MARVEX-146651 format. One record per residue (C-alpha): residue number from 1; residue in one letter; x negated, y negated, z negated. Coordinates in steps of 0.25 Angstrom, whole numbers. Each point is the difference from the previous one (the first is absolute). Example, Ala and Ser with C-alpha at 12.3 -4.5 7.8 and 13.67 -1.06 7.14 Angstrom:
2
+-----+------+-------+-------+-------+
|  nr | rest |    c1 |    c2 |    c3 |
+-----+------+-------+-------+-------+
|   1 |    a |   -49 |    18 |   -31 |
|   2 |    s |    -6 |   -14 |     2 |
+-----+------+-------+-------+-------+
end
This chain:
301
+-----+------+-------+-------+-------+
|  nr | rest |    c1 |    c2 |    c3 |
+-----+------+-------+-------+-------+
|   1 |    m |    49 |   -82 |    92 |
|   2 |    k |    11 |     6 |     8 |
|   3 |    r |    -4 |     8 |    13 |
|   4 |    m |     9 |     0 |    11 |
|   5 |    l |    -1 |     7 |    14 |
|   6 |    l |     8 |    -6 |    10 |
|   7 |    i |     6 |     8 |    11 |
|   8 |    g |     8 |    -9 |    10 |
|   9 |    a |     8 |    -9 |    -9 |
|  10 |    v |     2 |     9 |   -12 |
|  11 |    a |    -8 |     0 |   -12 |
|  12 |    v |    -5 |    14 |    -5 |
|  13 |    v |    -2 |    -1 |   -15 |
|  14 |    c |   -14 |     6 |    -3 |
|  15 |    g |    -1 |    -5 |   -15 |
|  16 |    c |     7 |   -12 |    -7 |
|  17 |    a |    -3 |    -9 |   -12 |
|  18 |    c |     7 |     4 |   -13 |
|  19 |    e |     4 |    -9 |   -11 |
|  20 |    r |    -5 |     9 |   -12 |
|  21 |    p |     9 |     3 |   -11 |
|  22 |    d |    -2 |    -6 |   -13 |
|  23 |    s |    -1 |    12 |    -8 |
|  24 |    a |    -4 |    14 |     1 |
|  25 |    a |    11 |    11 |     5 |
|  26 |    l |    12 |     1 |    -8 |
|  27 |    a |     5 |    13 |     5 |
|  28 |    g |    -6 |    13 |     6 |
|  29 |    h |    12 |     2 |     9 |
|  30 |    v |    11 |    -8 |     6 |
|  31 |    v |    13 |     6 |     6 |
|  32 |    i |     8 |   -10 |     9 |
|  33 |    i |    15 |     4 |     1 |
|  34 |    g |     6 |    -7 |    12 |
|  35 |    v |    16 |     1 |     0 |
|  36 |    d |     5 |    -4 |    14 |
|  37 |    g |    12 |    -9 |    -1 |
|  38 |    f |     0 |    -1 |   -15 |
|  39 |    g |     6 |   -13 |    -1 |
|  40 |    a |    -3 |    -7 |   -14 |
|  41 |    q |    15 |    -6 |    -1 |
|  42 |    y |     6 |    15 |     1 |
|  43 |    i |    -9 |     8 |   -10 |
|  44 |    p |    10 |     8 |    -9 |
|  45 |    w |    -9 |    -1 |   -12 |
|  46 |    k |    10 |     7 |    -9 |
|  47 |    l |    -1 |    12 |     9 |
|  48 |    m |   -15 |     0 |     2 |
|  49 |    p |    -6 |     4 |   -13 |
|  50 |    n |   -14 |     3 |     6 |
|  51 |    l |    -1 |   -13 |     8 |
|  52 |    s |     4 |    -6 |   -13 |
|  53 |    k |   -11 |     6 |    -8 |
|  54 |    l |   -10 |    -5 |    11 |
|  55 |    r |     5 |   -14 |    -2 |
|  56 |    d |     0 |     1 |   -15 |
|  57 |    g |   -15 |     6 |     0 |
|  58 |    g |    -5 |   -10 |     8 |
|  59 |    l |     3 |   -14 |     7 |
|  60 |    y |    12 |    -4 |    10 |
|  61 |    a |     3 |   -11 |     8 |
|  62 |    v |     9 |    -2 |    12 |
|  63 |    g |    -8 |    -2 |    12 |
|  64 |    r |     2 |    -4 |    15 |
|  65 |    c |    -3 |     8 |    11 |
|  66 |    s |    -6 |    -5 |    13 |
|  67 |    y |     8 |    -8 |    12 |
|  68 |    p |     7 |     6 |     8 |
|  69 |    t |     5 |    10 |   -10 |
|  70 |    a |    -3 |    11 |     8 |
|  71 |    s |    -6 |    13 |    -4 |
|  72 |    g |   -12 |     0 |     9 |
|  73 |    t |    -3 |   -14 |    -3 |
|  74 |    s |     1 |     2 |   -15 |
|  75 |    w |    -7 |    13 |    -1 |
|  76 |    m |   -12 |    -6 |     8 |
|  77 |    s |     0 |   -11 |   -11 |
|  78 |    t |     1 |     9 |   -12 |
|  79 |    l |   -11 |    10 |     4 |
|  80 |    g |    -9 |   -11 |     8 |
|  81 |    g |     0 |   -12 |   -10 |
|  82 |    t |     3 |   -10 |     9 |
|  83 |    i |    12 |    -7 |     7 |
|  84 |    p |     7 |     1 |    14 |
|  85 |    e |    -8 |   -13 |     5 |
|  86 |    l |   -13 |     8 |    -1 |
|  87 |    h |     4 |    14 |     2 |
|  88 |    g |    10 |    -2 |    11 |
|  89 |    y |    10 |    10 |    -2 |
|  90 |    r |    13 |    -6 |     3 |
|  91 |    r |    11 |    12 |     3 |
|  92 |    w |     5 |    11 |   -10 |
|  93 |    n |    -6 |    11 |     8 |
|  94 |    s |   -13 |    -7 |     5 |
|  95 |    r |   -11 |    10 |     4 |
|  96 |    e |   -10 |   -10 |     2 |
|  97 |    p |    -1 |   -14 |    -2 |
|  98 |    d |    10 |    -9 |     8 |
|  99 |    v |    -9 |   -12 |     0 |
| 100 |    r |   -15 |     3 |    -1 |
| 101 |    a |    -5 |     1 |   -14 |
| 102 |    f |   -10 |    -9 |    -6 |
| 103 |    e |    -9 |    13 |    -3 |
| 104 |    v |     2 |    15 |     3 |
| 105 |    t |    -8 |    13 |    -3 |
| 106 |    e |    -5 |     9 |    10 |
| 107 |    k |    14 |     6 |     1 |
| 108 |    g |     5 |   -12 |     5 |
| 109 |    i |     8 |    -5 |   -12 |
| 110 |    p |    -3 |   -10 |   -11 |
| 111 |    p |    -8 |     5 |   -12 |
| 112 |    c |     9 |     7 |   -11 |
| 113 |    v |    -2 |     4 |   -15 |
| 114 |    f |    -5 |    13 |     5 |
| 115 |    h |   -10 |    -6 |     9 |
| 116 |    e |    -5 |    -8 |   -12 |
| 117 |    v |    -1 |    11 |    -9 |
| 118 |    r |    -7 |     8 |    10 |
| 119 |    r |   -10 |   -11 |     3 |
| 120 |    q |    -4 |    -3 |   -14 |
| 121 |    d |     1 |    13 |    -6 |
| 122 |    p |    -2 |    12 |    11 |
| 123 |    s |     1 |    11 |   -10 |
| 124 |    a |    14 |    -4 |    -7 |
| 125 |    y |    11 |    10 |     5 |
| 126 |    t |    12 |    -7 |     6 |
| 127 |    v |    14 |     5 |     4 |
| 128 |    s |    12 |    -5 |     7 |
| 129 |    l |    14 |     7 |     2 |
| 130 |    y |    11 |    -5 |     7 |
| 131 |    n |    13 |     5 |     8 |
| 132 |    w |     2 |   -12 |    10 |
| 133 |    d |   -10 |     1 |    11 |
| 134 |    g |    -1 |   -16 |     0 |
| 135 |    i |    -8 |     1 |   -12 |
| 136 |    g |   -11 |     7 |     9 |
| 137 |    f |    -2 |   -12 |     7 |
| 138 |    v |    -2 |   -11 |   -10 |
| 139 |    h |   -12 |     7 |    -9 |
| 140 |    a |   -14 |     5 |     4 |
| 141 |    t |     4 |    16 |     0 |
| 142 |    n |   -13 |     3 |     6 |
| 143 |    e |    -7 |    -6 |   -13 |
| 144 |    v |     9 |     9 |   -10 |
| 145 |    d |    -4 |    13 |    -4 |
| 146 |    y |    13 |     7 |    -1 |
| 147 |    v |    12 |    -6 |     9 |
| 148 |    r |    13 |     8 |     2 |
| 149 |    y |    13 |    -5 |     7 |
| 150 |    f |    12 |     8 |    -2 |
| 151 |    e |    10 |     0 |    10 |
| 152 |    d |     9 |    13 |    -2 |
| 153 |    g |    12 |     2 |    -8 |
| 154 |    t |    11 |   -11 |    -6 |
| 155 |    f |    -4 |   -13 |    -4 |
| 156 |    e |     1 |     5 |   -14 |
| 157 |    e |    -8 |    11 |     3 |
| 158 |    r |   -11 |    -7 |     6 |
| 159 |    d |    -2 |    -9 |   -12 |
| 160 |    d |     1 |    12 |    -9 |
| 161 |    a |   -12 |     6 |     8 |
| 162 |    t |    -9 |   -12 |     0 |
| 163 |    v |     1 |     0 |   -15 |
| 164 |    a |    -3 |    15 |    -1 |
| 165 |    e |   -13 |    -2 |     9 |
| 166 |    c |    -3 |   -12 |    -9 |
| 167 |    i |     1 |     8 |   -13 |
| 168 |    e |    -9 |    11 |     7 |
| 169 |    q |   -11 |   -11 |     4 |
| 170 |    l |     0 |    -5 |   -14 |
| 171 |    a |    -3 |    14 |    -6 |
| 172 |    a |   -11 |     3 |     9 |
| 173 |    h |    -6 |   -12 |     4 |
| 174 |    r |     3 |   -12 |   -10 |
| 175 |    p |     0 |   -10 |    11 |
| 176 |    k |    -6 |   -13 |    -2 |
| 177 |    l |    11 |    -7 |     8 |
| 178 |    s |    13 |     6 |     4 |
| 179 |    f |    12 |    -5 |     8 |
| 180 |    l |    13 |     7 |    -1 |
| 181 |    y |    11 |    -5 |     9 |
| 182 |    q |    15 |     2 |    -3 |
| 183 |    h |    11 |    -2 |    11 |
| 184 |    l |    13 |     2 |    -6 |
| 185 |    p |     7 |   -13 |    -4 |
| 186 |    d |    -3 |    -6 |    14 |
| 187 |    c |     6 |    12 |     7 |
| 188 |    y |    13 |    -2 |    -9 |
| 189 |    g |    -1 |   -15 |     1 |
| 190 |    h |     2 |     1 |    15 |
| 191 |    m |     9 |    12 |     0 |
| 192 |    c |    10 |    -6 |   -10 |
| 193 |    g |    -4 |   -13 |    -5 |
| 194 |    w |   -10 |    -6 |   -11 |
| 195 |    g |     6 |     1 |   -13 |
| 196 |    t |    10 |    10 |     3 |
| 197 |    p |     3 |    12 |    -9 |
| 198 |    e |    -8 |     9 |    11 |
| 199 |    y |   -12 |   -10 |     0 |
| 200 |    t |     1 |     1 |   -16 |
| 201 |    n |    -1 |    14 |     0 |
| 202 |    a |   -13 |     0 |     9 |
| 203 |    c |    -6 |    -9 |   -10 |
| 204 |    v |     3 |    10 |   -11 |
| 205 |    h |    -6 |    11 |     9 |
| 206 |    v |   -12 |    -8 |     1 |
| 207 |    d |     0 |    -2 |   -15 |
| 208 |    g |     0 |    15 |    -2 |
| 209 |    n |   -13 |     0 |    10 |
| 210 |    i |    -7 |   -10 |    -8 |
| 211 |    g |     2 |     9 |   -12 |
| 212 |    r |    -6 |    11 |     7 |
| 213 |    v |   -12 |    -9 |     4 |
| 214 |    m |    -2 |    -5 |   -14 |
| 215 |    k |     0 |    15 |    -5 |
| 216 |    g |   -10 |     3 |    11 |
| 217 |    i |    -9 |   -11 |    -5 |
| 218 |    e |     1 |     6 |   -14 |
| 219 |    d |    -2 |    14 |     3 |
| 220 |    a |   -13 |    -4 |     9 |
| 221 |    g |    -6 |    -6 |   -13 |
| 222 |    m |     1 |   -14 |     6 |
| 223 |    r |    10 |    -6 |    -8 |
| 224 |    d |   -10 |    -9 |    -8 |
| 225 |    d |    -9 |    -5 |    11 |
| 226 |    t |    12 |    -2 |    11 |
| 227 |    v |     8 |   -13 |     4 |
| 228 |    v |    12 |     1 |     8 |
| 229 |    i |     4 |   -11 |    10 |
| 230 |    l |    15 |     1 |     4 |
| 231 |    v |     3 |    -9 |    12 |
| 232 |    a |    10 |    -1 |    12 |
| 233 |    d |     1 |    -5 |    14 |
| 234 |    h |    13 |    -8 |    -1 |
| 235 |    g |    13 |     0 |    -4 |
| 236 |    g |    13 |    -2 |     9 |
| 237 |    l |    14 |    -5 |     2 |
| 238 |    g |    13 |     7 |     4 |
| 239 |    k |    -7 |    12 |     9 |
| 240 |    k |   -12 |    -9 |     5 |
| 241 |    h |   -13 |    -7 |    -4 |
| 242 |    g |    -8 |    -9 |     8 |
| 243 |    m |     9 |   -12 |    -3 |
| 244 |    d |    -4 |   -13 |    -6 |
| 245 |    v |     7 |     3 |   -13 |
| 246 |    i |    -5 |     1 |   -15 |
| 247 |    e |     6 |    15 |    -1 |
| 248 |    c |   -10 |     4 |    11 |
| 249 |    f |   -12 |    -8 |    -6 |
| 250 |    e |     0 |     5 |   -14 |
| 251 |    i |    -7 |    13 |    -4 |
| 252 |    p |    -5 |     6 |   -12 |
| 253 |    f |   -14 |    -1 |    -5 |
| 254 |    i |    -6 |     9 |   -12 |
| 255 |    v |   -13 |     3 |    -5 |
| 256 |    s |     0 |    10 |   -11 |
| 257 |    g |   -10 |     8 |    -9 |
| 258 |    p |    -8 |    -1 |   -12 |
| 259 |    a |   -10 |    -9 |     6 |
| 260 |    v |    11 |   -11 |     1 |
| 261 |    k |    10 |     3 |   -11 |
| 262 |    g |    -1 |   -10 |   -12 |
| 263 |    a |    -2 |   -15 |     0 |
| 264 |    r |   -13 |    -1 |     7 |
| 265 |    f |     5 |    -3 |    14 |
| 266 |    r |    12 |    -6 |     7 |
| 267 |    l |     4 |     0 |    15 |
| 268 |    r |    -4 |   -12 |     8 |
| 269 |    e |    12 |    -5 |     7 |
| 270 |    p |     5 |    -2 |    11 |
| 271 |    i |    -2 |    15 |     4 |
| 272 |    i |    -1 |     4 |    15 |
| 273 |    g |    -2 |    14 |     6 |
| 274 |    a |   -13 |    -3 |     4 |
| 275 |    d |    -5 |    -1 |   -15 |
| 276 |    t |     1 |    15 |     0 |
| 277 |    a |   -12 |     4 |     7 |
| 278 |    a |    -8 |   -11 |    -8 |
| 279 |    t |     6 |     5 |   -12 |
| 280 |    a |    -4 |    14 |     2 |
| 281 |    l |   -15 |    -4 |     3 |
| 282 |    y |    -1 |    -9 |   -12 |
| 283 |    l |     5 |    11 |    -9 |
| 284 |    l |   -10 |    10 |     6 |
| 285 |    g |   -12 |   -10 |    -2 |
| 286 |    y |    -1 |    -3 |    15 |
| 287 |    g |    -1 |   -14 |     6 |
| 288 |    v |    11 |    -5 |     8 |
| 289 |    p |    -3 |    -5 |    14 |
| 290 |    e |    -2 |   -16 |     2 |
| 291 |    t |     9 |     0 |    13 |
| 292 |    w |    12 |     7 |    -8 |
| 293 |    r |    11 |   -10 |    -5 |
| 294 |    g |     4 |    10 |   -10 |
| 295 |    r |    -5 |    -1 |   -14 |
| 296 |    p |    -1 |     8 |   -12 |
| 297 |    a |    13 |    -2 |    -7 |
| 298 |    l |    -6 |     3 |   -14 |
| 299 |    v |    -4 |   -13 |    -8 |
| 300 |    v |    -6 |     2 |   -13 |
| 301 |    r |     8 |    -8 |   -10 |
+-----+------+-------+-------+-------+
end
């Protein structure tokens, strides 16, 4: 039974009922790569061999982000497994729910994938690495074993630094769950425009970092037991996002690794960003909270 402690009008989650997966864990490790502003309509596949290899080594679909197509809103959905109507984040830089959330943790934000991993498996080592401070407000950083926010240097240097730290964490701790954030496409989308040569170059830079992460997984001896989920928060049009146009809504969604390669699984569609957290829990053999609206994206054929 779900137990809740009421403080004023806000519910603090002390435990929650979960829908158990229909199978044992499919992977020992999950790495979520979140790429800000990486619109599905603008992916230069021919210039991104590492991303193409991820796609070809797993399952790919064009999904949709949360509405409005704002970073804070969408990353809360991605990491929190639910939708704005329930988590309450409505702006790009929300530091707390703009509308009272359906349920919150002791940190005052809705439960996220890290909260659930910690609750269901306290021994699991987890990592979160990012270089936009807004990410720190949309997941339970107090329930992550290693959290680091990179704020120094150019946009390129900050993305590279998160990758370098991710590789070190993979080698030293072989985390059960890792979240790695890349900012560059969104930066150049706002500065130069989505789909411009500068934006394409930013995507190519991220592709090089994806290659570094994949080598880090292999060097850590994790290749055969790791699944990578790649997702974005939104796309864009011109130099903006947040508008009611399909270019802002469509995002890539990739689930890739030995456990999902082949004909055993397909992706349940349509995919939404909130499915990311549920898919990570499913892959690791954990239950998905019944209050979430995101669902595991994998379907047995």
